[in-house]
C-alpha positions as CSV (number, residue, x, y, z in Angstrom):
1,X,188.0,-68.6,184.2
2,X,190.3,-66.2,185.8
3,X,193.8,-66.7,187.4
4,X,195.3,-63.8,189.3
5,X,198.6,-62.4,188.1
6,X,199.9,-62.9,191.6
7,X,199.8,-66.6,191.1
8,X,202.0,-66.4,187.9
9,X,205.7,-66.7,188.0
10,X,207.0,-63.7,186.1
11,X,210.5,-62.9,184.9
12,X,211.9,-60.4,182.4
13,X,211.5,-61.9,178.9
14,X,214.7,-63.1,177.2
15,X,216.1,-60.4,174.9
16,X,216.1,-59.5,172.1
17,X,212.3,-59.8,172.0
18,X,209.3,-57.6,171.4
19,X,208.0,-58.7,174.9
20,X,209.2,-57.4,178.2
21,X,207.8,-60.1,180.6
22,X,207.4,-63.8,180.6
23,X,204.9,-65.3,183.0
24,X,204.0,-68.9,183.5
25,X,201.8,-71.2,185.6
26,X,201.3,-75.0,185.5
27,X,197.9,-76.0,184.4
28,X,196.9,-79.6,184.3
29,X,200.6,-80.5,184.5
30,X,201.6,-78.4,181.5
31,X,203.0,-74.9,181.6
32,X,201.0,-72.0,180.3
33,X,203.4,-69.3,179.3
34,X,202.5,-65.7,178.5
35,X,204.9,-63.3,176.8
36,X,203.7,-59.7,177.3
37,X,204.6,-56.1,176.7
38,X,202.4,-53.1,177.3
39,X,202.8,-49.5,176.3
40,X,203.1,-46.9,179.0
41,X,200.8,-44.4,177.5
42,X,199.3,-42.1,180.0
43,X,195.7,-41.6,178.7
44,X,193.5,-44.5,179.5
45,X,192.2,-44.4,175.9
46,X,195.6,-45.6,174.7
47,X,195.4,-48.8,176.7
48,X,197.3,-51.1,174.5
49,X,199.8,-53.9,174.6
50,X,200.7,-57.2,173.0
51,X,200.9,-60.7,174.3
52,X,201.4,-64.2,173.1
53,X,200.4,-67.4,175.0
54,X,201.7,-70.9,174.6
55,X,200.2,-74.1,176.1
56,X,200.4,-77.7,175.2
57,X,203.0,-77.0,172.5
58,X,200.6,-74.6,170.7
59,X,200.4,-70.8,170.4
60,X,197.2,-69.1,171.5
61,X,196.0,-65.7,170.6
62,X,196.2,-63.3,173.5
63,X,195.1,-59.7,174.1
64,X,194.8,-57.2,176.9
65,X,191.5,-56.0,178.3
66,X,190.2,-54.5,181.5
67,X,188.4,-56.9,183.9
68,X,187.0,-54.1,186.0
69,X,187.3,-50.4,185.9
70,X,190.3,-50.2,188.3
71,X,191.8,-53.6,187.4
72,X,193.7,-53.2,184.1
73,X,196.1,-55.4,182.3
74,X,194.3,-58.7,182.2
75,X,195.7,-61.0,179.5
76,X,192.7,-62.7,177.9
77,X,192.9,-66.0,176.0
78,X,189.7,-66.4,174.0
79,X,190.1,-70.1,173.4
80,X,189.9,-72.5,176.4
81,X,193.3,-74.0,175.4
82,X,192.9,-77.8,175.1
83,X,191.0,-78.0,178.4
84,X,187.6,-79.7,178.7
85,X,184.7,-78.1,180.6
86,X,185.4,-80.3,183.6
87,X,189.0,-79.2,183.7
88,X,188.0,-75.6,183.5
89,X,185.5,-76.1,186.3
90,X,188.2,-77.8,188.4
91,X,190.5,-74.7,187.8
92,X,187.7,-72.4,188.8
93,X,187.4,-74.3,192.1
94,X,191.2,-74.2,192.5
95,X,191.3,-70.5,191.9
96,X,188.0,-69.8,193.6
97,X,188.6,-66.2,194.8
98,X,189.4,-64.9,191.3
99,X,186.3,-66.6,189.9
100,X,183.7,-65.4,192.5
101,X,180.9,-63.4,190.9
102,X,180.6,-59.7,191.5
103,X,177.4,-60.3,193.6
104,X,179.4,-61.9,196.3
105,X,181.6,-58.8,196.8
106,X,178.6,-56.5,196.7
107,X,176.8,-58.5,199.3
108,X,179.9,-58.6,201.5
109,X,180.2,-54.8,201.2
110,X,176.6,-54.4,202.4
111,X,177.0,-56.9,205.3
112,X,180.2,-55.2,206.4
113,X,178.5,-51.8,206.6
114,X,175.7,-53.2,208.7
115,X,178.1,-55.2,210.9
116,X,180.5,-52.3,211.5
117,X,177.6,-50.0,212.3
118,X,176.2,-52.4,214.8
119,X,179.6,-53.0,216.4
120,X,180.2,-49.3,216.8
121,X,176.8,-48.8,218.4
122,X,177.3,-51.7,220.8
123,X,180.8,-50.7,221.8
124,X,179.9,-47.1,222.3
125,X,176.9,-48.0,224.4
126,X,179.1,-50.3,226.5
127,X,181.6,-47.6,226.9
128,X,179.2,-44.8,228.0
129,X,176.3,-46.5,229.6
130,X,177.8,-47.2,233.0
131,X,179.3,-43.8,233.4
132,X,176.3,-41.5,233.0
133,X,172.9,-41.2,234.5
134,X,171.6,-39.1,231.5
135,X,170.5,-42.1,229.4
136,X,169.1,-39.8,226.6
137,X,172.5,-38.1,226.2
138,X,174.2,-41.5,225.9
139,X,171.7,-42.7,223.3
140,X,172.3,-39.5,221.2
141,X,176.1,-40.2,221.4
142,X,175.5,-43.8,220.4
143,X,173.4,-42.6,217.4
144,X,176.1,-40.1,216.3
145,X,178.9,-42.8,216.6
146,X,176.7,-45.2,214.6
147,X,176.0,-42.7,211.9
148,X,179.7,-41.9,211.6
149,X,180.5,-45.6,211.5
150,X,177.8,-46.2,208.8
151,X,179.1,-43.4,206.7
152,X,182.7,-44.3,207.1
153,X,182.3,-48.0,206.4
154,X,179.8,-47.2,203.5
155,X,182.3,-44.9,201.8
156,X,185.1,-47.6,202.4
157,X,182.9,-50.3,200.9
158,X,182.0,-48.1,197.9
159,X,185.7,-47.5,197.3
160,X,186.5,-51.2,197.5
161,X,183.8,-52.3,195.1
162,X,184.3,-49.3,192.7
163,X,186.0,-51.6,190.2
164,X,182.7,-53.4,189.6
165,X,180.9,-50.2,188.4
166,X,180.2,-49.8,184.7
């Protein structure tokens, strides 16, 4: 179960402390609090940091990992806190966008390429068709516009889903 960091309320951690940030979110009426600090090493191999979670008056082990290639700094809790399977399912439904499988994003990328190409072809045909008598020239222009739209939206879609690549 994933919860986006944008849904957390984060403030600087009270000092003196080994942690730099304190983030919290209410879950099942109780606050989940994560204290975190990450190093600022430049090489990706030195990805490191520390965190500590607390929920339901207990401490929970926490560590940083990558969720996807371009999405670093996920704080992972290996234990499901004190939540039942039904409560976790309810949270997945509540935070549905974060918990969608990769296949949904991949399908959306494919559909967006097809839709944008079809839209470019239709609009270019509507633009040029009434103005020319040379229909073959118009169709070749439409084909060029469609190819450019397909390449552009395909490259854009690949960029947007690049975080899912292993």
